[in-house]
Structures are given as C-alpha cells and as structure tokens.
C-alpha positions in Angstrom: 73.9 44.2 123.5 73.1 47.8 124.3 73.8 47.3 128.0 77.1 45.6 127.2 78.1 48.4 124.9 77.3 51.0 127.5 79.3 49.1 130.2 82.2 48.7 127.9 82.0 52.4 127.0 81.8 53.4 130.6 84.7 51.1 131.6 86.8 52.3 128.7 86.3 55.9 129.6 86.9 55.5 133.3 89.9 53.2 132.9 91.9 56.3 131.8 91.0 58.3 134.9 93.7 57.9 137.6 92.5 56.6 141.0 92.3 58.8 144.1 91.6 61.9 141.8 95.2 62.4 140.8 95.9 64.5 137.7 97.7 62.7 134.9 101.4 63.5 134.8 102.8 65.2 131.7 106.0 63.7 130.4 108.7 65.9 128.7 107.7 64.3 125.5 104.0 65.4 126.0 105.1 68.9 126.8 107.2 68.9 123.6 104.3 67.7 121.5 101.9 70.3 123.0 104.1 73.4 122.8 106.4 72.8 119.8 103.7 73.3 117.1 102.4 76.4 118.9 105.7 78.0 119.6 107.4 77.1 116.3 104.7 78.8 114.2 105.0 82.1 116.1 108.8 82.0 116.3 109.1 81.3 112.6 106.8 84.3 111.9 109.2 86.5 113.7 112.3 84.8 112.2 110.9 85.5 108.7 110.9 89.2 109.5 114.3 89.3 111.2 116.7 86.7 109.8 116.6 87.7 106.1 117.1 91.3 107.0 120.0 90.6 109.3 121.7 88.2 106.9 121.4 90.7 104.0 123.1 93.4 106.2 125.9 91.0 107.2 126.4 89.6 103.7 126.4 93.1 102.1 129.0 94.3 104.7 131.2 91.3 104.0 130.8 90.9 100.2 130.3 94.4 98.9 132.1 96.4 101.6 134.9 93.9 102.4 134.6 94.2 106.2 133.6 91.7 108.8 130.8 92.0 111.3 132.2 93.2 114.6 131.0 91.2 117.7 129.0 88.9 115.5 128.3 86.3 118.2 126.9 89.0 120.5 124.8 90.5 117.7 123.5 87.0 116.8 122.4 86.5 120.4 120.7 89.8 120.4 118.8 89.0 117.2 117.7 85.7 118.8 116.5 87.7 121.8 114.6 90.1 119.5 112.8 87.2 117.9 111.9 85.4 121.1 110.9 88.7 122.7 108.6 89.7 119.9 107.1 86.2 119.9 106.3 86.4 123.6 105.3 90.0 123.5 102.7 89.4 120.7 101.4 86.4 122.5 101.1 88.4 125.7 99.2 91.2 123.9 96.8 88.7 122.4 95.9 87.1 125.8 96.5 89.9 128.2 95.4 93.1 126.4 93.2 92.3 123.5 90.4 90.6 125.6 90.1 93.9 127.5 90.1 96.1 124.5 87.6 94.0 122.5 85.2 93.8 125.3 85.4 97.5 126.1 85.2 98.4 122.4 81.9 96.6 121.9 80.2 97.5 125.2 81.5 100.9 126.1 79.6 102.9 123.3 76.3 101.3 124.4 76.7 101.9 128.1 78.4 105.3 128.3 77.9 108.8 126.8 80.0 109.8 123.8 82.2 112.1 125.9 83.3 109.1 128.1 84.0 107.1 125.0 86.1 109.9 123.5 88.0 110.4 126.8 88.8 106.7 127.0 89.9 106.7 123.3 92.3 109.5 124.0 93.8 107.8 127.0 94.0 104.4 125.3 95.8 105.9 122.2 98.2 107.9 124.3 99.1 105.2 126.9 99.3 102.4 124.2 102.0 104.4 122.5 104.3 104.1 125.6 104.0 100.3 125.3 105.2 100.2 121.7 108.5 98.2 121.6 110.1 100.7 119.2 109.3 103.8 121.3 112.3 103.2 123.5 114.6 103.8 120.5 113.7 107.6 120.8 115.5 107.7 124.1 118.8 106.4 122.6 118.6 108.3 119.3 120.2 111.5 120.6 123.4 110.0 122.0 125.4 110.4 118.8 124.2 114.0 117.9 126.5 117.0 118.0 124.9 119.6 120.3 126.8 122.3 118.6 125.2 121.6 115.2 121.7 120.6 116.3 121.4 122.1 119.8 117.6 121.9 120.2 117.3 118.5 118.6 120.0 117.2 120.9 118.2 118.9 123.9 114.9 117.3 123.1 116.3 113.8 122.8 118.7 113.9 125.7 117.5 116.3 128.3 113.7 116.2 127.6 112.9 112.8 126.0 109.8 112.5 128.2 108.4 115.6 126.5 109.0 114.0 123.2 107.3 110.7 124.2 104.4 112.6 125.8 104.0 114.6 122.6 103.8 111.5 120.5 101.4 109.9 122.9 99.1 113.0 122.9 99.2 113.0 119.1 98.1 109.4 118.9 95.4 110.1 121.5 94.0 113.0 119.5 94.2 110.9 116.3 92.1 108.1 118.0 89.5 110.6 119.2 89.2 112.0 115.6 88.9 108.4 114.3 86.1 107.7 116.8 84.3 110.9 115.7 84.7 109.8 112.1 82.9 106.5 112.9 80.2 108.3 114.8 79.4 110.9 112.2 80.4 108.9 109.1 82.9 111.4 107.8 84.6 110.6 104.5 88.2 109.5 104.9 89.3 111.5 101.9 88.1 114.7 103.4 89.5 113.9 106.8 93.0 113.1 105.3 93.1 116.4 103.5 91.8 118.3 106.5 94.5 116.8 108.8 97.4 116.8 106.3 97.3 120.4 105.3 97.8 121.7 108.9 100.6 119.2 109.4 102.3 120.5 106.2 101.7 124.1 107.3 103.4 123.4 110.7 106.2 121.6 108.8 106.7 124.7 106.6 106.9 126.9 109.7 109.5 124.5 111.3 111.5 124.1 108.1 111.9 127.8 107.5 113.3 128.2 111.1 116.9 127.2 111.3 116.5 126.2 115.0 113.5 123.9 114.2 114.6 122.6 110.8 116.7 119.7 112.1 113.8 118.5 114.2 111.5 118.1 111.1 112.8 114.6 110.2 112.5 113.3 113.7 108.9 114.7 113.9 107.7 112.8 110.9 109.7 109.7 111.9 107.7 109.6 115.1 104.5 109.1 113.2 106.0 105.9 111.8 107.0 104.6 115.3 103.5 104.9 116.8 101.7 102.5 114.5 103.0 99.2 115.9 101.8 95.9 117.3 100.2 97.4 120.4 98.5 100.6 119.3 97.0 99.4 116.1 95.0 96.3 117.3 93.8 97.9 120.5 92.7 101.1 118.7 91.0 99.1 115.9 89.1 97.0 118.4 87.7 100.1 120.0 87.0 101.6 116.6 85.1 98.6 115.4 82.9 98.7 118.5 82.2 102.4 118.1 81.4 101.8 114.4 79.0 99.0 115.3 77.3 101.0 117.9 76.9 103.9 115.5 75.4 101.6 112.9 78.3 101.8 110.4 79.3 98.1 110.7 77.9 97.4 107.2 80.9 99.1 105.6 83.6 96.4 105.2 86.3 99.0 105.1 85.2 100.9 108.2 88.2 99.7 110.1 90.7 101.4 107.9 91.7 105.0 108.5 92.7 105.2 112.2 96.3 104.2 111.5 96.6 107.1 109.0 95.6 109.6 111.6 97.9 108.1 114.2 100.8 108.6 111.8 100.0 112.3 111.1 99.1 113.8 114.5 102.4 112.9 116.3 104.4 114.8 113.6 102.4 118.0 114.4 102.6 117.4 118.2 106.4 117.0 118.1 106.8 120.2 116.0 104.6 122.1 118.5 106.6 120.8 121.5 109.9 121.7 119.7 108.6 125.2 119.0 107.8 125.6 122.7 111.2 124.3 123.7 112.9 126.8 121.4 110.9 129.6 123.1 111.6 128.2 126.5 115.4 127.7 126.0 116.8 130.4 123.7 120.4 129.2 124.3 120.8 125.5 125.0 124.6 126.0 125.6 123.8 128.1 128.7 122.0 125.2 130.5 124.0 123.5 133.2 125.2 120.0 132.6 123.0 117.1 133.5 123.6 115.8 137.0 125.2 112.4 136.8 126.0 112.6 133.1 129.0 110.6 132.2 129.3 109.1 135.7 128.9 105.5 136.9 125.5 104.2 136.2 123.4 102.8 139.0 122.5 99.0 139.0 119.0 99.8 137.9 120.3 101.4 134.8 122.3 98.3 133.7 121.1 95.6 131.3 118.8 93.7 131.9 117.3 95.4 134.9 116.9 98.7 133.0 115.0 96.9 130.2 112.7 95.1 132.7 111.8 98.3 134.5 111.2 100.1 131.2 108.8 97.2 130.2 106.9 97.4 133.4 106.6 101.2 133.2 105.3 100.9 129.6 102.8 98.1 130.1 101.5 98.7 133.6 99.6 102.0 132.9 97.9 100.4 129.9 96.8 97.4 131.9 95.6 99.7 134.7 93.5 101.8 132.3 91.9 98.8 130.7 91.1 97.2 134.1 89.6 100.5 135.5 87.4 100.9 132.4 86.3 97.2 132.7 85.6 97.3 136.4 84.2 100.8 137.1 82.9 102.1 133.8 81.4 98.8 132.5 80.8 97.4 136.0 82.1 94.0 135.0 84.4 91.7 137.0 87.6 90.3 135.4 86.9 87.1 133.6 89.6 84.5 132.8 92.0 86.1 135.3 94.6 83.4 135.1 94.8 83.8 131.3 95.0 87.6 131.4 97.7 87.5 134.2 99.6 85.0 132.0 99.3 87.4 129.0 100.5 90.4 131.0 103.5 88.5 132.5 104.5 87.1 129.1 104.1 90.6 127.5 106.4 92.2 130.1 109.0 89.4 129.8 108.8 89.5 126.0 109.2 93.3 125.9 112.2 93.0 128.3 113.8 90.4 126.1 113.1 92.4 123.0 114.7 95.5 124.5 117.8 93.5 125.5 118.1 92.2 122.0 117.6 95.8 120.7 120.5 97.0 122.9 123.0 94.3 121.9 121.8 93.2 118.5 119.6 95.4 116.3 121.0 98.8 117.1 124.7 97.7 116.9 124.1 96.0 113.6 122.3 99.0 112.1 125.0 101.3 113.5 127.8 99.2 112.0 126.1 99.2 108.6 125.6 102.9 108.8 129.3 103.5 109.6 130.6 101.1 107.0 128.2 101.6 104.0 129.6 105.1 103.3 133.0 103.5 102.6 131.5 102.5 99.2 131.7 106.1 98.0 133.3 108.2 100.9 136.7 108.1 102.6 136.1 106.7 106.0 138.8 106.7 108.8 141.4 108.1 106.4 141.0 105.3 103.9 140.1 105.4 100.2 136.6 104.8 98.9 136.0 101.3 97.7 134.3 102.4 94.5 134.1 105.4 92.2 131.7 108.0 93.7 128.7 107.6 91.3 128.9 103.8 91.5 129.3 103.8 95.3 126.4 106.1 95.8 124.2 104.0 93.5 125.3 100.9 95.4 124.3 102.5 98.7 120.9 103.6 97.4 120.3 100.1 96.0 121.3 98.7 99.4 118.8 101.0 101.1 116.0 100.1 98.7 116.6 96.4 99.2 116.4 96.9 103.0 113.1 98.7 102.6 111.7 96.2 100.2 112.8 93.1 102.1 111.6 94.4 105.5 108.2 95.3 104.0 107.6 91.9 102.3 108.4 90.1 105.6 106.1 92.3 107.7 103.3 90.0 109.1 100.8 92.9 109.5 101.0 93.7 105.8 100.4 90.1 104.8 97.3 90.1 107.1 96.1 93.3 105.5 96.6 91.9 102.0 94.3 89.0 102.7 91.7 91.3 104.1 91.8 93.7 101.2 91.7 90.8 98.6 88.5 89.5 100.3 86.9 92.9 100.6 87.6 93.9 97.0 86.5 90.5 95.6 89.9 89.9 94.2 90.2 93.2 92.3 93.2 94.2 94.5 95.0 90.9 95.0 97.1 90.3 98.1 100.4 89.9 96.2 99.8 93.1 94.2 99.1 95.1 97.5 102.3 93.7 99.1 104.5 94.4 96.1 103.1 97.9 95.6 103.6 98.8 99.2 107.1 97.2 99.2 108.1 99.2 96.1 106.9 102.4 97.7 108.8 101.7 100.9 111.9 100.8 98.9 111.9 104.0 96.9 111.1 106.1 100.1 113.9 104.4 102.0 116.4 105.2 99.2 115.2 108.8 99.1 115.6 109.1 102.8 119.2 107.7 102.6 119.9 110.1 99.7 118.7 113.0 101.9 121.4 112.1 104.5 124.2 111.5 101.9 123.6 114.7 100.0 122.5 116.5 103.2 119.3 117.8 101.6 116.8 119.8 103.7 113.8 117.8 104.8 111.1 120.3 104.0 111.2 120.1 100.1 111.2 116.3 100.3 108.1 116.3 102.5 106.3 118.9 100.4 107.1 117.1 97.2 106.1 113.6 98.4 102.8 114.7 100.1 101.9 117.0 97.2 101.9 114.0 94.9 100.0 112.0 97.5 97.4 114.7 97.8 96.8 114.8 94.0 96.4 111.0 94.0 94.1 111.2 97.0 91.8 113.6 95.2 91.6 111.4 92.1 91.1 108.2 94.1 87.9 106.6 95.5 87.2 106.5 99.2 88.1 102.8 99.8 91.6 103.1 98.2 92.3 106.3 100.0 91.8 104.6 103.4 93.8 101.6 102.3 96.7 103.5 100.9 97.2 105.9 103.8 96.9 103.0 106.3 99.5 101.0 104.3 102.1 103.6 105.4 101.6 102.6 109.0 101.8 98.9 108.8 105.2 99.0 107.0 107.2 100.2 110.0 107.3 97.4 112.5 109.3 97.0 115.8 112.2 95.5 113.9 112.4 97.9 111.0 112.2 101.1 113.1 115.3 100.6 115.3 117.3 99.1 112.5 116.6 102.1 110.2 117.1 104.6 113.0 120.5 103.1 113.8 121.4 103.0 110.1 120.4 106.6 109.5 122.3 107.9 112.6 125.4 105.8 111.7 125.3 107.0 108.1 125.0 110.7 109.2 128.0 110.4 111.4 130.1 108.8 108.7 129.3 111.5 106.0 129.3 114.4 108.5 125.6 115.2 108.3 124.0 117.1 111.1 121.4 114.5 111.8 120.2 111.2 110.3 116.4 111.3 110.6 113.9 111.3 107.8 114.3 107.8 106.4 111.2 106.5 108.1 109.3 109.6 107.0 110.1 109.0 103.4 109.5 105.2 103.7 106.0 106.1 105.0 105.2 108.5 102.2 106.3 106.1 99.4 103.6 103.4 99.8 100.8 106.0 100.0 101.7 107.1 96.5 102.4 103.6 95.1 99.2 102.1 96.5 97.1 105.1 95.3 98.7 104.8 91.8 97.9 101.1 91.7 94.4 101.8 92.8 93.9 104.3 90.0 95.4 101.8 87.5 92.9 99.1 88.7 90.0 101.5 88.3 91.1 102.5 84.8 91.5 98.8 83.8 88.1 97.9 85.3 86.5 100.8 83.4 88.1 99.7 80.2 86.9 96.1 80.6 83.3 97.3 81.3 
C-alpha cells in the first residue's frame, strides 16, 4: 500500500509538469486572478486619499459657490494618473529602494567608522529629498507671483529654483546627521527639539523683520512640510533603526520617532539662510537681465510627458546610484535580487512620471480653480458681487479649509500606520483613533489659520511665534515619548497629494484677494497637530494619574 501511495503521489505530481520542459502558459484569466487582488488593494489605498478630497472640492465649488468645474474630464484623468502613479511609485520604492536602505542601515554602522555613517546619512537625506514627488511643486510655485511685490521670493522660485531645492536637501541631510547622533549618544528628544527650534525661530525673527525677506518666511516653513514624504521618511528611518541597533538603543520601542521632526525644521532655516544670501548677492532684482528663452517656444523635452519623465529620472537616478555605491564599495556586497530591484526602479520612475503628469493636468488645476473661486463667497471676483455677506462668506471659506485639512489627514495612509504602532507601543493608552482625530483636528485648525493669513494678509512671523510658543510650553510639560510622537505627527500629515493641492489653493486664493503671496498654509497645518497631540498626551497623563 505504501508503494502504491508513493507511485500515485509521484504520478499525480508529475502529471502536472509539461513535457519537454515547457513552462506552463498563463491565460488572461490567470493573470487577472494573480494581479487584481494585489493591484486593487494598493490602488484603493491611494483612491481613499485622493477621491474624497477631489469630490469635496468639486461639490463645494458646485453647491456652495454655484460654479462648475472647468475642464472636468481632463482633471478627472489627471486624478486617475495621480492615483496610478502613486501606487506604482510606492511599489517601486518598496522593491527598488527599501532593500538597499534596510541592508545598509543594519550593516553600515558595524562595518564603517562613525564619520562614514554620518557622511552617508547626510547624502541619503539630501538626495532622497530630490526624489520626493511633491518637491517638483516648488519649481512651479513662482509662476503666479508678482515680481514687483515680492521680488526676491519671485527670484528664488523662478531664476534660482535649484538653490531652493539644494537648500531643502542640505537641510534634510543635516537633520538626518543630527538624528543619527541622537541615536548614537542617546540624546533626549525634548532637549533636541528645543535646541533646534530656538535657532529656527531666531532666524525667522531676523527674516520677518526684514521687508525683503519677510515674504519668503511662509515658503521657508512650507518647505519643511514638503520634505517628509514617502521616500525620505522610510529610507531615513531604516538607516536610523540600524544605527540605533548598532549603538545598543534598540530596546527603546519609540527610538524610531524623532527624525521626521528634525527633517521638518532644518529646511526652514536652510531656506532662510539661502534667501538672506540671495538678498545680499542681488540688491536689485529688477536690474537683472531677462531669462534667456523666457516666454518663447518650449523645446520638445520641456513638453508633457517627456519633461515629467526626465524629471523623474533626474530625481531617482542619483539616489539609486548612492545606494548602489554604498552597497558595492562600502559594504563590499554584490547586488542580490537584481531583477526585483531593477523592476522596482523602473516602476518607481514610471510611477513618478505618471504622478507628475497627473499633477500638471489634475491636482494643480483643481487646487488653482478652488483658490480662484472660493473667495467669491465673500469677495467680489471679476467684477461680480460676493455670493454671501462678508462675515458668513469668510466663515464658510475657513470651514472649507478646515474640512480639507481634516479630510486629507484622516485619509493619509502614513498616519494610520503610525496610529497602529503608537497604540501597540503605549499598550492602548493612546488609541489609534484618538491619535488620528487629534492630528486631524490640529491640521484642520492650522489649515484654517493659514487660509485666514492669506485672506486678511497677516504677516507670517506673529503666527509662527505664537504657534510654536504654545508648542514649546506643551513640549516642556510633556514626557519624552509624547514629544517625539507629537512632533513627528506634523510630518506625516503632508503627503504628496495634500502638498500640491494646498500649494495651488493658497496661490490661487492669494491672487484672488490681492495678497502678495500665498504661502504658509502648510506651515500652520504642520504646527497644529504638534499642539493638539501634545495636549491630548497631557490629558492622557492626567487621566492616568487620576485613576491611579
């Protein structure tokens, strides 16, 4: 009986193997069954973050503002491109970049001196910033600015955008280095936040009191929100966890939190310093000659989608090269799973290209339309009458801004992942839903405050000082774990969808109400959750103390 069973088993198995060594053919139905569950989950994740936001913008424009969405079909196609592009890009990062970073993060600290680790950390943070999908928005942000009202801001965004991007990258690189040093020497996050924030605020005071630099202040703090996206955060955290493990700090479950905070603060100071250098270098922007080729016919490589493809390659290629050089020559290891990594890199490039195309024809036009139309609720636009009385129209606009901030935050996948982690690490003391809601409320209030800044044309400096003064007081009163959590919450709220949409909304709103510039919404939206999460943390501590 045993022999028969073995023969039957042998024959059953080999009956399924094609003769002559031919591989089995995959039918279209088989491909559908294999790929549909995998693709649908990832596509739905992006759709949950994009579709509700886009529908709310469109419905608010139609119902409350009584105007139709211009070029709706083209915008809908652009939103689809954004969702597909983000899905492909995130998948490419997972298979093409993360294996490099995780391997280097765990092995580099054991095999190289500290100075090499810090140098690699600086390069990784800086170059990863260029690969952030939302970083390309900076290059298009200056097109609608009036050079007569904000000459140096216009100059920085149009003539010298590379300086701006390099400043942001250098700021992130410096932040990652400081984060690695924190892991190595076990510095307290509370002390580090205060030590970094005070110089940033001092630089902001210097810029805010200078009429030439004051318009750049909102952009500088907005740049901190742009940097903490789906590329920089996972790559830097993978390196940080490796350094923490090598330094013997891996027993602390919250050791991963904190780097995102630093990566949000340092770029603001770097942009202010670059702007101050530009003011000293160019005392009179009006005296500069016109840009060669400005306003002329664009070359074929500057047209969609070739321009987006070239931008994607320029952004991702240096990062791949850095990771490969570190793997091959610093660690001395050959590339494993080459086909999978090549697949990841190709998919990441194609995904970023598709996302940039969707950005150009979908997200930015939708945000720009909303920014141009929303002021009609309280302000005469194009010679017409306001739709509502001024107080009600302003209140409706601020409610609209708060809803956008709340909805975008609740749908952010990174925040949901953080919520699960925090709930597990705190043994349920800080539930996932409570974290998500507290962060969303903070972002909503911050977004509304940023929109109010544009409507009433408030200066940026008092808003920054007021918000971060409250955040500092809450930081001093809070425990170490909640400090790291709250300050990192500010970074995960500004994803690749929210950033360009809010940027376009702010710039369109500023043009409609006659403000000099429309930056600062993201800066306020980042400060809000710091305060709200710290406040909730203090409430949880007080409640726990009362129960005990």
